[in-house]
Steps between C-alpha positions, in 0.01 A plus 500: 500500500740215420559355159485123451875463538517745793234305690708182486812687606310645797388155612852360543618451855377332820133525590304379801128455506219388725205360308151404601313235304124453496342172388141600411368143468604397849512838672857435620757778535878447504806725534848447366837679511735503202842637413575547129845550347461641150768563236484590131542213255826495309513421128598133541199439727269677255627284215447181704137593564429620145673230297214245522264761354683573175252267330187313594159594640640832632764654277718791614710699254875450518538874558379446854827317572728782394667737744329799337158376611484663843119487499508128591581535869486227756561392857708237673306441821580303815262503795421340833146493636383413849133458579350589837472126565877461462506342156804612298547508120810607305519541125704668226393568143556728202231694316533684169247750360465514121284777350271413211731682254743206526235228459463375146259220579285551811351221705127455541423580862171418675256774588626754751334506842333824600787600730740504202281676245635840394373750249724547196733799525796631303703528823450143622778259415380142447681175432593162640714418796701183523609326821732205536288385795138550600380583851200266521630231265852391412653563158534785257200732469390759243245766600367839401607838642402863477687806623326833567761780521276763657407263784845332511317169507613164363231231477565134421237244407610137519301204373585187694337164435257535788494874569537851357698753708493880456793659684535878514806696614469881540796720593351779713831641634870420442494268801137382497304263278144379527425142399167334435427150371169351391488129421217336309409140446583428139179439306431288197637622166347823363336585835569811705667431837251602771559277804744682731699272730746752651541876543828631638634843600844618603715805557867454406788705643838537334779430747813708540791261457818598688818536302 
């Protein structure tokens, strides 16, 4: 069983994955192949992401910026994806995970879709995660995360303008991760997301890098 910090340390490195995406509304199925290069965020990168949130709608305590706050881990991620049709996409971004203990003024998030609902538990770590770029839409993004130590599972729920994405990453062995993603059409305010537009599955392998 990995602690919150240990999970992030275990995810650093180069990973390759083959994913299959199902589009329930059209019945289409698509495959893609991705290589991820993941490194831990250094303090300067953390500060750059956190600085805009020292005041405003979401307020994060200044203690989260200090070097003795190891429980705010994050990733610097670069990846290249190639679909089975030959389409290629490259992207790099940074993501920081801030547990609720550092949040002095939380944001009001819409209702959670069923895929992201989780019973309250003393072991579950909850908070917000901050990205300097979104996947589906450009620009900085704030979302919700949970981490379940006994299942070694990180789950991220992102609210875009037109959709809600629930992305789960489970470390099942030192060199293997399972990934699932469920994307919903974003409903009107105060409504539960129920219309599923995409369901994706993937198995990710850590690569042995020579040298």
